[in-house]
Residue frames relative to the residue before (quaternion, step in Angstrom):
aa qw qx qy qz dx dy dz
M 1.0000 0.0000 0.0000 0.0000 0.00 0.00 0.00
P 0.5732 -0.5943 0.4227 0.3736 3.63 -1.02 0.64
P 0.5555 -0.6114 0.4377 0.3551 3.61 -1.10 0.59
A 0.5714 -0.5993 0.4364 0.3520 3.54 -1.18 0.55
R 0.5326 -0.6088 0.4828 0.3356 3.54 -1.16 0.67
K 0.5117 -0.6774 0.4310 0.3057 3.61 -0.88 0.93
R 0.8007 0.1157 -0.0466 0.5859 3.58 0.90 -0.84
P 0.1994 -0.8163 0.5290 0.1183 3.59 0.14 1.23
R 0.5481 -0.5904 0.4812 0.3456 3.54 -1.15 0.65
T 0.2966 -0.7353 0.5763 0.1980 3.54 -1.11 0.63
Y 0.2092 -0.7671 0.5996 0.0915 3.54 -1.18 0.69
D 0.4893 -0.6503 0.4964 0.3020 3.54 -1.07 0.77
P 0.4218 -0.7487 0.4430 0.2555 3.63 -0.42 1.17
A 0.6577 0.5119 -0.3235 0.4481 3.60 0.92 -0.84
K 0.6651 0.4921 -0.3053 0.4714 3.59 0.97 -0.82
T 0.6359 0.5302 -0.3344 0.4503 3.58 1.03 -0.75
R 0.6514 0.5085 -0.3156 0.4664 3.57 0.91 -0.89
A 0.6644 0.4960 -0.3027 0.4700 3.57 0.92 -0.89
A 0.6468 0.5362 -0.3171 0.4400 3.57 1.01 -0.80
V 0.6488 0.5092 -0.3172 0.4682 3.58 0.95 -0.86
L 0.6703 0.4918 -0.2977 0.4693 3.57 0.90 -0.89
A 0.6634 0.5103 -0.3107 0.4505 3.58 0.94 -0.87
Q 0.6932 0.4737 -0.2972 0.4547 3.59 0.83 -0.91
F 0.6358 0.5043 -0.3358 0.4783 3.57 1.01 -0.74
G 0.6324 0.5338 -0.3317 0.4529 3.58 1.02 -0.74
H 0.6186 0.5352 -0.3413 0.4631 3.59 1.03 -0.75
V 0.6619 0.4970 -0.3077 0.4693 3.59 0.94 -0.86
R 0.6554 0.5252 -0.3211 0.4376 3.58 0.84 -0.96
E 0.6779 0.4882 -0.2932 0.4650 3.57 0.91 -0.89
A 0.6752 0.5172 -0.3013 0.4311 3.59 0.97 -0.84
V 0.7447 0.4139 -0.2377 0.4664 3.59 0.93 -0.82
A 0.4518 0.7203 -0.4440 0.2828 3.59 1.24 -0.24
G 0.7771 0.3550 -0.1906 0.4835 3.59 1.01 -0.71
L 0.3868 0.7393 -0.4849 0.2622 3.58 1.19 0.22
T 0.4056 -0.7116 0.5269 0.2269 3.55 -1.02 0.86
P 0.6654 -0.4775 0.3696 0.4390 3.60 -1.22 0.25
E 0.6330 0.5325 -0.3323 0.4531 3.58 1.04 -0.74
Q 0.6627 0.4893 -0.3049 0.4779 3.59 0.99 -0.79
L 0.6521 0.5141 -0.3173 0.4581 3.58 0.99 -0.78
A 0.6762 0.4841 -0.2883 0.4746 3.58 1.18 -0.47
L 0.4492 0.7029 -0.4509 0.3176 3.61 1.26 -0.10
P 0.4985 -0.6371 0.4861 0.3306 3.59 -1.14 0.56
T 0.2474 -0.7339 0.6077 0.1757 3.56 -1.30 0.33
R 0.6001 -0.5616 0.4179 0.3872 3.58 -1.28 0.02
L 0.5771 0.5783 -0.3597 0.4507 3.56 1.33 0.28
G 0.7508 -0.4102 0.2204 0.4685 3.55 0.52 1.21
E 0.8271 -0.1978 0.1694 0.4980 3.56 -0.81 -1.06
W 0.4662 0.6977 -0.4470 0.3099 3.60 1.20 -0.07
T 0.2987 -0.7059 0.6152 0.1842 3.52 -1.13 0.83
V 0.6915 -0.4231 0.3522 0.4678 3.56 -1.29 -0.01
R 0.6051 0.5525 -0.3550 0.4500 3.61 1.02 -0.74
D 0.6551 0.5045 -0.3084 0.4705 3.59 0.91 -0.91
L 0.6611 0.5211 -0.3050 0.4454 3.56 0.94 -0.93
V 0.6505 0.5032 -0.3176 0.4719 3.59 0.94 -0.86
A 0.6334 0.5242 -0.3259 0.4667 3.58 0.99 -0.82
H 0.6582 0.5147 -0.3073 0.4553 3.56 1.00 -0.81
I 0.6120 0.5400 -0.3525 0.4579 3.59 1.03 -0.71
G 0.6438 0.4930 -0.3193 0.4904 3.57 1.00 -0.76
M 0.6511 0.5302 -0.3074 0.4477 3.56 1.00 -0.86
A 0.6105 0.5643 -0.3472 0.4339 3.59 1.09 -0.71
V 0.6742 0.4545 -0.2875 0.5062 3.57 1.13 -0.62
T 0.6881 0.4697 -0.3030 0.4627 3.61 0.90 -0.80
A 0.4222 0.6590 -0.4865 0.3883 3.59 1.24 0.10
V 0.6026 0.5381 -0.3499 0.4742 3.58 1.15 -0.61
H 0.6264 0.5345 -0.3338 0.4588 3.58 0.96 -0.85
R 0.6909 0.4917 -0.2863 0.4460 3.57 0.81 -1.04
A 0.6561 0.5111 -0.3151 0.4573 3.57 0.98 -0.79
L 0.6705 0.4963 -0.3016 0.4616 3.58 1.00 -0.78
D 0.6055 0.5525 -0.3507 0.4529 3.58 1.23 -0.38
Q 0.6465 0.5197 -0.3155 0.4609 3.59 1.24 -0.36
P 0.6299 -0.5189 0.3970 0.4199 3.59 -1.20 0.39
E 0.5077 -0.6555 0.4659 0.3090 3.56 -1.06 0.72
P 0.4639 -0.6766 0.4888 0.2970 3.63 -0.82 0.92
A 0.5941 -0.5986 0.4099 0.3475 3.55 -1.22 0.54
A 0.8063 -0.0279 0.0637 0.5873 3.57 1.05 -0.75
A 0.5189 -0.6185 0.4893 0.3298 3.55 -1.21 0.53
D 0.0087 -0.7975 0.6032 0.0069 3.57 -1.06 0.77
A 0.7264 0.3323 -0.2255 0.5577 3.58 1.27 0.36
T 0.2101 -0.7346 0.6303 0.1378 3.53 -1.35 0.40
P 0.7019 -0.4376 0.3148 0.4655 3.62 -1.18 0.11
L 0.6307 0.5609 -0.3427 0.4125 3.62 1.06 -0.64
D 0.5954 0.5517 -0.3739 0.4487 3.59 1.19 -0.31
W 0.6025 0.6444 -0.3402 0.3256 3.54 1.07 -0.80
P 0.6670 0.5142 -0.3555 0.4053 3.70 0.72 -0.83
F 0.7078 0.4767 -0.2638 0.4497 3.58 1.08 -0.68
R 0.7205 0.4440 -0.2434 0.4739 3.59 1.23 -0.17
T 0.4856 0.6941 -0.4277 0.3155 3.59 1.22 0.01
A 0.6203 0.5899 -0.3562 0.3747 3.60 0.97 -0.81
A 0.6235 0.5738 -0.3431 0.4053 3.58 1.03 -0.74
N 0.7369 0.3998 -0.2181 0.4995 3.58 1.18 -0.52
S 0.3502 0.7951 -0.4571 0.1904 3.59 1.26 0.06
A 0.6603 0.5111 -0.3252 0.4439 3.62 0.91 -0.82
A 0.6704 0.4874 -0.2978 0.4736 3.57 0.92 -0.90
I 0.6318 0.5340 -0.3280 0.4561 3.58 1.03 -0.78
A 0.6577 0.5124 -0.3097 0.4571 3.58 0.94 -0.89
D 0.6598 0.5062 -0.3084 0.4618 3.57 0.97 -0.85
F 0.6582 0.5063 -0.3029 0.4676 3.57 0.94 -0.89
T 0.6227 0.5533 -0.3304 0.4438 3.57 1.03 -0.83
R 0.6717 0.4937 -0.3033 0.4617 3.59 0.87 -0.90
R 0.6522 0.5070 -0.3209 0.4632 3.59 1.00 -0.74
I 0.6278 0.5186 -0.3346 0.4744 3.58 1.06 -0.73
A 0.6584 0.5168 -0.3083 0.4522 3.59 0.91 -0.92
A 0.6850 0.4801 -0.2828 0.4693 3.57 0.95 -0.89
G 0.7256 0.4658 -0.2419 0.4450 3.57 1.03 -0.77
H 0.7453 0.3150 -0.1977 0.5534 3.59 1.28 -0.13
P 0.1289 -0.8329 0.5347 0.0616 3.59 0.28 1.22
D 0.7046 0.3716 -0.2437 0.5533 3.59 1.15 -0.60
L 0.1830 -0.8325 0.5152 0.0893 3.57 0.07 1.28
D 0.5727 0.5788 -0.3870 0.4326 3.60 1.10 -0.56
A 0.6796 0.4778 -0.2834 0.4790 3.58 0.88 -0.97
Y 0.6253 0.5529 -0.3297 0.4411 3.57 1.03 -0.81
L 0.7063 0.4565 -0.2730 0.4671 3.58 0.79 -0.99
T 0.6178 0.5357 -0.3461 0.4599 3.58 1.07 -0.69
D 0.6506 0.5060 -0.3081 0.4751 3.58 0.98 -0.86
V 0.6345 0.5297 -0.3282 0.4573 3.58 0.98 -0.85
E 0.6761 0.4989 -0.2992 0.4521 3.57 0.85 -0.96
D 0.6706 0.5030 -0.3068 0.4507 3.60 0.87 -0.92
S 0.6960 0.4622 -0.2837 0.4706 3.58 0.86 -0.92
F 0.6129 0.5514 -0.3462 0.4477 3.58 1.09 -0.65
R 0.6335 0.5180 -0.3291 0.4713 3.59 0.96 -0.82
T 0.6485 0.5265 -0.3129 0.4520 3.57 0.97 -0.87
L 0.6600 0.5097 -0.3018 0.4622 3.57 0.97 -0.88
L 0.6563 0.5121 -0.3183 0.4536 3.59 0.92 -0.85
D 0.6543 0.5018 -0.3113 0.4725 3.57 1.07 -0.70
A 0.7213 0.4828 -0.2410 0.4342 3.56 1.10 -0.72
H 0.7801 0.3195 -0.1563 0.5147 3.59 1.15 -0.47
P 0.4347 -0.6861 0.5130 0.2778 3.59 -0.97 0.82
G 0.6061 -0.5905 0.3982 0.3542 3.56 -1.16 0.54
T 0.6246 0.5514 -0.3364 0.4390 3.57 1.22 -0.38
R 0.4545 0.6864 -0.4573 0.3366 3.60 1.23 -0.21
L 0.3419 -0.7611 0.5183 0.1876 3.59 -0.77 1.06
L 0.1581 -0.7789 0.6040 0.0591 3.55 -1.10 0.85
A 0.3522 -0.6777 0.5977 0.2439 3.54 -1.18 0.63
T 0.0091 0.8206 -0.5683 0.0593 3.60 -0.33 1.24
S 0.6909 -0.4705 0.3469 0.4254 3.57 -1.29 0.12
A 0.6910 0.4519 -0.2701 0.4954 3.59 1.24 -0.42
G 0.6918 -0.3993 0.2859 0.5294 3.57 1.27 -0.17
A 0.6497 -0.5093 0.3855 0.4122 3.54 -1.30 -0.06
M 0.1541 0.7758 -0.5978 0.1307 3.55 -0.76 1.07
S 0.6232 -0.5534 0.3936 0.3879 3.55 -1.24 0.35
L 0.6464 -0.5038 0.4061 0.4042 3.53 -1.29 0.40
D 0.6408 0.5257 -0.3337 0.4492 3.60 0.92 -0.85
D 0.6698 0.4867 -0.3041 0.4712 3.60 0.93 -0.83
Y 0.6604 0.5135 -0.3221 0.4433 3.58 0.92 -0.86
L 0.6152 0.5532 -0.3507 0.4386 3.59 1.06 -0.67
V 0.5644 0.5727 -0.3947 0.4445 3.61 1.13 -0.48
T 0.6631 0.4931 -0.3117 0.4691 3.60 0.96 -0.79
R 0.6036 0.5573 -0.3642 0.4386 3.60 1.13 -0.54
T 0.5825 0.5569 -0.3927 0.4431 3.61 1.10 -0.49
V 0.6249 0.5251 -0.3447 0.4637 3.60 1.04 -0.71
E 0.6455 0.5203 -0.3204 0.4581 3.58 0.86 -0.96
L 0.7247 0.4597 -0.2630 0.4409 3.57 0.76 -1.00
V 0.6734 0.4848 -0.3094 0.4645 3.60 0.89 -0.85
V 0.6644 0.5053 -0.3131 0.4531 3.59 0.86 -0.93
H 0.7443 0.4121 -0.2442 0.4653 3.59 0.81 -0.93
T 0.5249 0.5696 -0.4187 0.4740 3.57 1.22 -0.25
D 0.6584 0.4980 -0.2959 0.4806 3.57 0.99 -0.85
D 0.6200 0.5296 -0.3359 0.4715 3.60 1.04 -0.74
L 0.6684 0.5085 -0.2960 0.4550 3.56 0.95 -0.91
A 0.6536 0.5095 -0.3123 0.4645 3.57 0.96 -0.85
A 0.6487 0.5167 -0.3129 0.4630 3.59 1.08 -0.72
A 0.6907 0.4986 -0.2770 0.4445 3.57 1.08 -0.71
V 0.7753 0.2703 -0.1369 0.5542 3.58 1.07 -0.73
P 0.3325 -0.7748 0.5005 0.1964 3.61 -0.19 1.23
G 0.8372 0.2257 -0.1718 0.4675 3.52 -0.99 0.90
L 0.4384 0.7171 -0.4591 0.2877 3.60 1.23 -0.01
G 0.1000 -0.8753 0.4702 0.0523 3.58 1.08 -0.74
I 0.1660 0.7971 -0.5622 0.1451 3.61 0.67 1.04
P 0.3767 -0.7347 0.5078 0.2459 3.62 -0.72 0.94
H 0.3325 -0.6952 0.5931 0.2333 3.54 -1.30 0.41
D 0.4260 -0.6711 0.5467 0.2633 3.54 -0.87 0.97
R 0.5302 -0.6714 0.4133 0.3118 3.59 -0.80 0.99
Q 0.6870 0.4770 -0.2976 0.4603 3.61 0.86 -0.86
A 0.6338 0.5191 -0.3325 0.4673 3.59 1.04 -0.72
L 0.6538 0.5076 -0.3045 0.4714 3.56 0.98 -0.88
A 0.6442 0.5258 -0.3187 0.4550 3.58 1.00 -0.82
A 0.6815 0.4869 -0.2986 0.4574 3.60 0.83 -0.95
C 0.6390 0.5256 -0.3150 0.4649 3.57 0.98 -0.87
T 0.6636 0.5121 -0.2972 0.4572 3.58 0.87 -0.98
R 0.6954 0.4891 -0.2790 0.4465 3.57 0.85 -0.97
L 0.6544 0.5087 -0.3313 0.4508 3.59 0.92 -0.82
L 0.6954 0.4627 -0.2824 0.4718 3.58 0.91 -0.86
A 0.6087 0.5251 -0.3553 0.4770 3.61 1.11 -0.55
D 0.6562 0.4957 -0.3073 0.4788 3.58 0.96 -0.83
A 0.6120 0.5467 -0.3489 0.4526 3.59 1.10 -0.67
L 0.6103 0.5324 -0.3512 0.4700 3.60 1.07 -0.65
A 0.6589 0.5074 -0.3120 0.4593 3.59 0.94 -0.85
V 0.6328 0.5055 -0.3271 0.4869 3.59 1.16 -0.53
K 0.6957 0.4793 -0.2726 0.4603 3.58 0.92 -0.92
A 0.7835 0.1744 -0.0811 0.5909 3.59 1.06 -0.77
P 0.0534 -0.8513 0.5210 0.0313 3.61 0.53 1.12
G 0.4366 0.6650 -0.5222 0.3073 3.55 -1.08 0.75
G 0.3392 -0.7565 0.5246 0.1936 3.52 -1.30 -0.08
S 0.4477 0.7246 -0.4359 0.2907 3.57 1.18 0.37
T 0.7733 0.2882 -0.1367 0.5479 3.58 1.18 -0.53
E 0.2103 -0.7641 0.5991 0.1141 3.54 -0.97 0.89
V 0.1331 -0.7790 0.6109 0.0470 3.55 -0.77 1.10
R 0.0957 -0.8126 0.5749 -0.0069 3.55 -0.65 1.19
V 0.0078 0.7642 -0.6444 0.0267 3.54 -0.93 0.98
P 0.0790 -0.8423 0.5322 0.0324 3.58 0.39 1.22
P 0.6284 -0.1842 -0.7468 -0.1162 1.47 -2.10 1.35
Y 0.5634 0.6985 -0.3176 0.3063 3.58 1.27 0.13
A 0.8539 0.0640 0.0296 0.5156 3.61 0.88 -0.75
V 0.0136 0.7298 -0.6834 -0.0106 3.49 -1.31 0.65
V 0.0525 0.7991 -0.5969 0.0499 3.59 -0.79 0.99
Q 0.3449 -0.6850 0.6010 0.2247 3.51 -1.32 0.49
C 0.1112 0.7989 -0.5815 0.1059 3.58 -0.94 0.85
V 0.7334 0.4417 -0.3376 0.3913 3.57 -1.43 -0.02
E 0.4774 -0.6844 0.4834 0.2648 3.55 -0.84 1.05
G 0.4777 0.6408 -0.5075 0.3220 3.54 -1.14 0.70
P 0.7563 -0.3571 0.2619 0.4816 3.57 -1.27 -0.09
R 0.3792 -0.7463 0.5071 0.2052 3.56 -0.81 1.04
H 0.3766 -0.7169 0.5466 0.2132 3.54 -0.95 0.94
T 0.1218 -0.8285 0.5447 0.0465 3.61 -0.86 0.90
R 0.8207 -0.0208 0.0261 0.5704 3.63 0.99 -0.64
G 0.7555 0.3712 -0.2730 0.4658 3.55 -1.28 0.36
T 0.7359 -0.3774 0.3092 0.4694 3.55 -1.28 -0.38
P 0.4388 -0.6987 0.4884 0.2843 3.63 -0.71 0.98
P 0.4955 -0.6777 0.4521 0.3013 3.62 -0.99 0.73
N 0.7673 0.2263 -0.1234 0.5872 3.58 1.21 -0.53
V 0.0834 0.8162 -0.5584 0.1225 3.55 -0.45 1.23
V 0.0809 -0.7447 0.6611 0.0419 3.52 -1.09 0.87
E 0.0486 0.8026 -0.5926 0.0476 3.58 -0.86 0.91
T 0.1352 0.7736 -0.6087 0.1127 3.54 -1.02 0.86
D 0.5680 -0.5852 0.4486 0.3657 3.57 -1.29 0.10
P 0.7042 -0.5040 0.2885 0.4085 3.61 -1.15 0.47
L 0.7108 0.4530 -0.2965 0.4491 3.63 0.73 -0.93
T 0.6186 0.5127 -0.3582 0.4756 3.60 1.01 -0.66
W 0.6425 0.5233 -0.3311 0.4514 3.58 0.93 -0.84
I 0.6621 0.5056 -0.3059 0.4608 3.58 0.90 -0.92
R 0.6556 0.5013 -0.3133 0.4698 3.60 1.00 -0.78
L 0.6278 0.5142 -0.3292 0.4829 3.58 1.07 -0.67
A 0.6952 0.5016 -0.2778 0.4335 3.56 0.83 -1.00
T 0.7605 0.3562 -0.1888 0.5090 3.59 1.14 -0.61
G 0.5862 -0.6389 0.3496 0.3549 3.58 1.24 0.27
R 0.4421 0.6865 -0.4708 0.3340 3.59 1.20 0.25
T 0.7650 0.1684 -0.0918 0.6148 3.58 1.19 -0.61
R 0.3633 -0.7272 0.5413 0.2149 3.58 -1.02 0.81
W 0.6320 -0.5810 0.3741 0.3508 3.54 -1.10 0.82
K 0.6986 0.4787 -0.2923 0.4443 3.60 0.72 -1.03
E 0.6443 0.5156 -0.3223 0.4639 3.57 1.03 -0.75
A 0.6588 0.5127 -0.3132 0.4528 3.58 0.95 -0.84
V 0.6444 0.5026 -0.3151 0.4825 3.58 1.02 -0.78
A 0.6706 0.5080 -0.2973 0.4515 3.58 0.90 -0.95
D 0.7187 0.4278 -0.2404 0.4926 3.58 1.08 -0.72
A 0.4521 -0.7144 0.4165 0.3344 3.57 1.36 0.18
K 0.3638 0.7054 -0.5146 0.3243 3.57 1.08 0.72
V 0.7490 0.2402 -0.1337 0.6028 3.54 1.32 -0.42
S 0.2053 -0.7279 0.6397 0.1372 3.54 -1.12 0.77
A 0.0495 0.8029 -0.5886 0.0802 3.60 -0.68 1.09
S 0.0610 0.8051 -0.5840 0.0835 3.57 -0.61 1.15
G 0.6851 0.4409 -0.3542 0.4591 3.57 -1.01 0.87
E 0.5940 -0.6240 0.3860 0.3299 3.55 -1.13 0.68
R 0.7244 0.3736 -0.2420 0.5264 3.60 1.23 -0.32
A 0.4553 0.7168 -0.4222 0.3172 3.58 1.24 0.37
D 0.5450 0.5923 -0.4185 0.4207 3.61 1.23 0.00
I 0.0240 -0.8214 0.5695 -0.0200 3.58 -0.21 1.26
G 0.3050 0.7960 -0.4736 0.2216 3.56 1.29 0.20
P 0.6518 0.5328 -0.3398 0.4193 3.65 0.90 -0.78
Y 0.6935 0.4692 -0.2833 0.4677 3.61 1.16 -0.43
L 0.6678 0.4916 -0.2841 0.4813 3.58 1.30 -0.09
P 0.5562 -0.1840 -0.8094 -0.0391 1.51 -2.15 1.27
L 0.5280 -0.6159 0.4796 0.3344 3.53 -1.27 0.34
M 0.7715 -0.0241 0.0245 0.6353 3.56 1.18 -0.64
S 0.0410 -0.8098 0.5853 0.0016 3.56 -1.11 0.56
């Protein structure tokens, strides 16, 4: 696994909590009117239907519930930056759990409403410093909520891609946190300072081994928009396709970051 970042980015806990609630609320409102035919539509996530995907979005939030039900770890040994690199190991168990949730909750509207209500109650009842045992290691509730912004933003985009015209908005703070965490993960996976990756207006990171840029215009620059970056980082879009479609601007001999993508899938 890539080494941990020496100085992890900090996130405003109040903004993160509000972002998770806002993005989940956008999803709940958008799927409330989906028809059985729409819920049966395929998604870009293998065999998952829209119903499975919606169930998984709820499950991504109730991961907080499950973690709070466990004994509190003695000490933290992980940060949000550890999480993107440890999700693949649990993919089979996650897929199985998702299908069971989908099968066990035929009324998805009621399910998501219950999830949202109980989540608000939990956030009010627990301090952000409370440690959780997560799949990435022991981290604080505030840190774990940063990873929930990635789950919600990525799967909101998956849902919008699966259901034409659904048009689910992205909460600005959720999109910002998701973009920044995945940009920082690239800097961990490809450490260095020869290439500047820009995802305006949310993130700029230095990465890739080679001569470090110190002033003026960097010789190697990659620039793209937040959703394209998130799709690249999670394998929804391929690097060569994004460059060919002018979704990404890449200049300089070290600007090809395709070999480091996706960061998680």
